[in-house]
N, C-alpha and C positions, 0 to 999 in steps of 0.2 A: 489771529487768522481766525477769520469767522470761519464754522466747521456746520457743513449742511449735511443734513442727515438724509442720506437712501436706503430706502429699506432693500435688507438682503435680497440675493435672487433665492430661488428656493428651486431645485431641481425636479421635484415631486419624486423622487426616488422614495419608498416604501408608503406614498400616499394609498388610501382605500377606497376604489371608485366601485360604481355599478354600473355595466354596461349589456347591451345586448351584442349576441354576436351574427353577424352576416354569414359567413361564409369560412372555409380553411382554405390556409397557403400552401404551397408547395413543401411545408417543411410539417404540416400536419397541426398548424398552430391557428386556433381561431383567430379571424379577423372582426375589428370593429371599430367604431369612427366616435370619438370624444372631444368636443374642446375644438373642434377644426383639425384633429390629428387621427391619424390612422393607426389603432394600436394591433400588436400581434399577441394572442393571451396564450401559454401552456394550458394545458387540460381544455381547452372549453372547447365546446359545438356549436354549431350551426341553431338557429333558433334559441338558445338559451339565455337566459337572464344570469348573471353572474357578479359576483363580490369578486373585486381584482386587487391586489397588490403590484404594485407599481416597483418595477424594477429598474426600468433605463428610460428616461425621456431625451429623445431631440428635436431638433428644429419641426420636424412635419409628420415623426409618428413616435410613440413609446412601446416599450414591451411589459408585460407583468404575468403574474400567474395566476391560476384560481385558487381566489380562497373558501368562497362556497358560491354551493351551485342554489340560485331561486328556483328558477324554473329548468327541470331538466331536459333535454333531447328523448324522443323516445328510442332514439339508438343507443342511449349512452350506457352502458354495462358494468358490472366490478369488473374490479382488474383480477386476476388467477396469480398472480406474480405477489409475494409477502413483500418485496424490495420496492414496488412500482410507486414511482414517485420520487425513493432515493436515487436509486441506480439511473446511471443516463442510457442504460441500453434500450428499451422498450420505451416509447411514448405515446402509443396510442390505444393499450390496452382498455382506455376508458369506452373506446366507441369499437360497437360490434361490427366482427370482421366482415362479412360482406358489403357494408358500406365503407370499409376503409379503401375497398379498390374504388369506388364507385365515387369519392372526395379525390382520391388519387388521380381520376381519369378527366376530372374537373380540372386539376390544377394543370395538366400537360397542356390542354385546353387551350387556358387560357394564354401560356406560355410561348404556343405555338403561333396566337391570336397576335400577340404583341408582337414577338419579333419575325416571322416572317408571312403576318397577313394572312397564314392559312386557318379560316372560320372553324370548316366542317372538317373532320379526321376519319378517315376510315378505318375504327375499330376492329380489329379481329378480338376475338374472344381470349381473354384473359388467361395466362400459365398459371393457375392457384397452386396455393402450398397450405399441407396443415399449419394450426397455427402455432402449435406445442412442438419441440424437441427437435426442431427443424433445422438445426446448428451444428455442424460438423466439426466446426473451427472456431475458439475462441482464445482471447490472450486475458489474464489473468494478470490482476496489477499483485505487489505485495509491498508490506513496509513494516519494517522492524520498529515495534516500541520497545522504547531504551526503559523505559519505566517498570513496564512489566513484563519486560527480558520476552517479547514473543513477537514470531514471526506474523503478521495480519495480511490477510489475503481478499479479495472479492474485484469488485469490478468500482470504475470510479465514475462518482456524480455528473449528474449533467453538468456540464460545459463549469466541472472543477476540477481540481486537482485531488479531494477528497477521496478516501477510500470509504466503499459502502461493505460494510462486515457482511458477506455474503452467505447465507445457510445450502440454497439452493436457487437454480434457474430453472424456468419452466419452459424455456426456448433452447435449451443444451438438450443434445444427443443424450437416450437413456443411459450409454453408456458411461455416463460421464455424471451420473445424478447425487451420488455419493463424492464426486471430487474432492470439492470444497473442504466436508465435515474429515476425508480422508487425510488432504493436504496437509489442514493444520496439525493432524495427528504427526505425518510423518514429518516435515519441514519443524518442526519444532522440536523433533526427537533428537537432536544434535546441534551443538553451537556452531561448529562449520556451516549449515546449514543458512544459518542465519542470511548468507552472501548471496540467496537467490532474488533474482533482482524482478523476475518476472516469471511466469509460468503461461507456455503456449498448448495450448491440448488444439489435436486434430486426428479427428477417427476416418481412417483410410479403410479403404476395401477391406485389405488386407490386416489388417489391426487397428486398433485404439491408440494414439503418440501420446507422449508428455516428452513436451522439452523444457529443460529446465537450463536457464539463463542464471548463472553465478559470475559473480565481480572477484572473488576472491578462489583461491585454489585449494579443494573438497580430496581428502584423501582416500584411495581405490578401494579401503575396506567401508568408509560411510558411504560412498556412492554406491557399492556392492549392497548396503546392507537395501539401499533406498530399493534397488532396482528388483531385489527379493521380494520386498513388501509390494511393490508395483506388478510386476507378476502375479502374484498370488490374485488382483483383482483382473488382471487380462492385459492392463495395460505396458504399452513400451515405452522405456525412457529412454530418453535422448538428452547429454548434455553439451552446453554449450557455454564455452569459459568467454568467447569475445573476441578471441585470436587466434586460435585456428577451427579450419573447418570442420563441426559436431560432425562425427562419426555413427553410420549407419549399417549395421549389421547388415538389415534387410530395409529395401527406400520404402516410403508409403505410395499406394496408386489406389485409384479408381481406374473403373472400367464403364464406354460408355459405348452404345451401339457396336459392341464387339473390340474398340478398341483401347488397351491400355495406356494411360497414362500415369507415368513415376514422377516424383518430385520430392522436393526437399520443403522442409520447415519452413522455409524463408521464402519459397516461390508461393505467388498469387493464386489461390484455390477461390473458388466460388464457395462459401460456407453451405451452400443449400443444395445438396447431391442431387434432389428429386427436380429443384427447379432446371438447376443445370443440364439437364438429362433432357428435358421438356424442350427447354432453349434452344439447344442442339439442334433436336428435330425440327422445330419451327424452322431453322433458320437454313435446314436444307428443303424443307416444303418452300417457302418461300422463291428463297434463288432457285430454285427449280433447274438445278445444274445437270446437264446434256454428256459432259465428259469431252467437250471442246473448249470450257471457259480456261481463261488464265485470269487467276484468282491474286489479289494482292489484301493480303492480311496485317494489318499495321495494329499495333499494342497488342501482340499473338501470345504472348504471356509463355506457358509450356508447352502451346500449340490446340491448346482445347477446341480452338474453331479449324482451324487450318489444317489438323489430320483427318479429322471428318471431309472435311470438304477437299482434299485430296484423294479419297475414294471416287470423287462424284467427278469430279473435272478435270480438266488436263496438264494443267501444272496449278502449282501452289508457291506464295512468295512470304514467309512469313518474316516481321520485323518488330523487334522490342529492343529496350532500352538497359533492359539487366540482363547482365552477360551469363549470368547463371540461369536464368531462364531460356536464354537462348541457347544455352550446351544441352540442359533440359530436353529441349522441343526438338533437337538435332538427333538425341540420343533415344526418344521417343519414336521419333521417324525410323526410325534403326530398327528399334525391339518389336514394331509391327510392320516393318518390310515394306514399308513407304519410300517410295525413290523419286516419286516427282513432287518432294515438299522441301525447299531449302527454306534456311533459316538465318537471318544476321542481328549483328548486333547496330543499334544506329541509334542516335537521339535524334528522336522526331521534331524537336524544337529547329535544330537545322535546315539548312540548305538541301534540300533531297533532289536537285536535278542532275549532281553527277555523282549521286550514288550507285553504288555496283549494280546494284539492285533492282534499281530503277529502269523500266524500258517501256514503250509506247506502246507492247503488244499485250501489256495487262491490260483486261475489260470487266473485271468485278470487283470491286471495291470492297470492303468489310473493315469495319472500326469497333473498335469494343477498348474505348481510351477512359484512362481515369476521370474523377469529377472536372477536371479543368477541360476536359473535354479535346475538340481536335478542331480548333478553329484554324491555330497556326498551322496546322498539316493541308486543310482544308484553301486556305489561302494561296499558297504557295502551288498547288496540283494546279496540272492542265485535267480539268475533271471532263473533257470532251469525249475523252478515250475509254470512259466506263459507260456501259449500259446500265450500268445496278450498283447500289450502294446501300449497301445492310450498315445501318447503325446501331448498336447496340450499348446504351446509355446507363449511367449510375447517377446520374444529375440530370433532371427534365430543364434547369435552367440552360447550361450549357447544349444539351442535344437542341432546344429552341433557338439558343441565338445561331447555332452551326446547320441549322437545317435553312437558315435565310439563305446563307451561301449557295448549298444547293437548289433550291429553288430558282435565283437566280442564274447559275449555272442552265437551267433548263431542264430540272428535275421536277418529277410532283411524289406527293407522299402516295404511295399507293397501297400501303399497309402498314398500322401499327398497333403494338399490343401491350399493355402492361406485364408485368414477369413479379410475382410476389416473391421476390426471394427475401425480404425480409418483414415478415407481416408483425402488426403492432408497434412500429415504428415508421418514424414520419419517409423513410426512404422512399424514392419511387426508383427501379428500373423498367426501361422501356426499350421494344425494341422496334425499329423503323425502317421501311424499306422504302429508297427513292429510285424511280425510274424513269429514262431519260424518255421525256414527252415527244 
């Protein structure tokens, strides 16, 4: 049988090319065009000419990382973190901080224009943040090296399960600046501590906490030794064996606007305390509550928005899918003497029309969903009953997509602002107020 020669197809992966960067996308990657394809380049800035190593090729696009900057942007700066480009946490330390918000704002505008046809957005001044030591909470991964017989810990590399051996983190709260060095010493002091699978940090207003999740039994004597060393550093330790609810002698708490919020470390809280406080103030200012409103707060968590709104509205209904968060929100209402807020557990992907908490008298809608957005919620609701919708978003793509439903329902974007919740990253946090036309 005759054999016909066919050249092997090449993926292009690993290829090094030279390109010019046109803009940044909503993830903070440089955008370029090469050989008829759109490229997304990690570590590149608009106006730069760079050498790029291609990491992925598709029919109409490719991805890559900067190998060498040939012509640098005037906005390029040196990263302050020794682990930058290895750790998967920060991705924009090479861009001066004032410019980060500007590029993020442009990314949001493009997405709104694409999804809802809103070409001009009524921008309010962004809520800004200190670029260093802003994170009050973080999760540290661990890995036991059987060859070295050591428990290693750090953060994951970008798009990888590989562990980066972190020594210090410049965006982590000052109270935890020695945490990596100290944890290596303490957790390698006894063989039983090798079963610690991850470490969770959270600086509450009443104390800095460290939760140790472990997969095997650890003796009380060993735990006491760890506790003593942690307490010497001012840290409170919580043990989590994955079976029983972790014990807290004192619950973590934070305060905003004279309201006290207690929580457990498995509850979601905003990691940037300063931005969270400013965000809540802004939400109150934008909604202009008069004491007559009936507010529906969906994805309410532990009551971060609900309890403050309840002090200025007639009634607040908070709905959340996670039972432990609903329990904590209810407890927080009781602790603060708030009796006009009720909280319900409900899967917000399900049909809501027959839910006991839903009624047509609610007139103000607040949304604070996860990255998946609130499309399924908005699609099944009768939006005509609401005069205002406050949407707090952690993903500009789903915000822009969902805004199209609100615009179609007769709302207009009256205010929008960025919130610098995660400086030096590609994350974009946005607040948008929609009012009925």
